[in-house]
C-alpha positions in Angstrom: 38.7 98.3 108.1 36.3 100.8 106.7 36.9 102.7 103.8 36.3 106.8 103.4 32.8 107.7 103.5 31.9 104.9 106.0 29.6 105.6 109.0 29.9 104.6 112.4 27.6 104.6 115.5 30.5 105.1 117.8 29.8 106.7 121.2 33.2 108.3 121.2 35.5 109.7 118.2 38.8 111.3 118.3 40.3 113.0 115.1 43.8 114.2 114.9 44.6 116.3 111.7 41.8 115.0 109.5 41.8 116.7 106.2 39.2 119.3 105.8 36.0 119.7 103.3 38.0 120.7 100.3 40.1 117.6 100.0 40.7 116.7 96.4 39.7 113.3 94.8 43.5 112.6 94.7 44.5 113.2 98.5 44.6 110.6 101.0 43.5 112.2 104.2 45.0 110.6 107.5 42.8 108.2 109.3 40.9 108.7 112.5 40.0 106.1 115.0 36.8 105.5 116.8 35.5 103.3 119.2 31.6 102.3 120.2 29.4 99.5 120.5 30.9 97.6 117.8 34.8 96.7 117.2 37.0 99.9 116.6 36.9 101.1 112.9 39.4 103.4 111.1 37.6 105.8 108.7 38.5 109.1 107.2 36.4 112.1 108.0 36.6 114.5 105.0 35.3 112.1 102.2 32.8 111.9 100.3 31.3 114.7 102.5 32.8 117.4 104.5 33.7 116.8 108.3 31.3 119.5 109.3 28.3 117.7 107.5 28.7 114.8 110.0 27.6 116.7 112.9 24.0 115.9 112.8 24.8 112.2 112.6 27.0 112.5 115.5 24.3 114.4 117.6 21.8 111.8 116.2 23.8 108.8 117.9 24.6 110.9 121.2 28.4 110.5 120.4 31.2 112.5 121.7 33.8 114.2 119.5 37.4 114.9 120.6 39.0 117.0 117.6 42.6 117.8 117.9 44.5 119.8 115.6 47.6 122.2 115.4 47.3 126.0 115.2 49.5 125.9 112.3 47.6 123.2 110.2 47.3 124.3 106.6 44.5 122.2 105.9 42.4 123.5 108.9 42.6 127.1 109.5 41.2 129.2 112.5 38.1 130.0 110.3 37.3 126.3 109.6 37.9 125.5 113.3 35.3 128.1 114.4 32.9 126.8 111.6 33.2 123.4 113.0 32.9 124.4 116.7 29.8 126.5 115.9 28.4 123.7 113.9 28.9 121.1 116.8 27.6 123.5 119.2 24.4 124.2 117.3 23.9 120.6 116.5 24.4 120.0 120.4 27.2 117.4 119.9 29.2 116.7 123.0 32.6 117.7 121.9 35.8 119.1 122.8 38.2 121.0 120.1 41.9 121.1 121.3 44.0 123.7 119.4 47.9 122.8 119.9 50.2 126.1 119.6 53.0 125.9 117.2 51.9 122.6 115.6 51.4 121.9 112.2 49.2 119.3 110.6 50.0 115.6 110.9 51.8 116.3 114.3 51.4 112.5 115.1 53.8 111.3 112.4 57.0 110.5 113.9 60.0 110.9 111.6 58.7 113.7 109.9 59.2 117.4 110.0 55.7 117.8 111.4 56.1 115.6 114.5 55.3 117.2 117.8 55.9 114.9 120.7 54.4 117.0 123.1 51.2 117.7 121.3 51.2 114.0 120.4 51.7 112.8 124.0 49.1 115.1 125.1 46.3 114.1 122.2 47.1 110.6 123.1 46.5 111.0 126.6 43.2 112.9 125.9 42.2 110.0 123.5 42.8 107.4 126.1 40.9 109.5 128.7 37.9 109.9 126.1 37.7 106.3 125.5 37.9 105.1 129.1 35.3 107.9 130.0 32.9 106.7 127.1 33.2 103.0 127.0 33.2 102.4 130.7 30.5 100.4 132.1 27.7 102.6 133.5 
């Protein structure tokens, strides 16, 4: 397990509802899973640096990012999604930004008011497809 701020040389990363740059020092952002040449690691995307600050590192390693977020996510608004997409495109990061309609932050968390099974199931399928494509022997 890696702590916040850890780096990974993953060839594929998927993020669901990561906390955006303005996370306070007392907040605990949800984890995101990654996999690459080393065993899978768990780390958060927004601390100590904003998610957007990681784009050059992702590009440097030739990684691919799948970013999954709800359109009603109170932590990652439309403007922030545009900024992230622009930064990823400018840095030439292979990426896909999926925005789920009528979906709030933390839509993966079963048993909560924010849980959205349709969005969760689609996101899970996309993550599996990403890892299968990126980790398959070439």
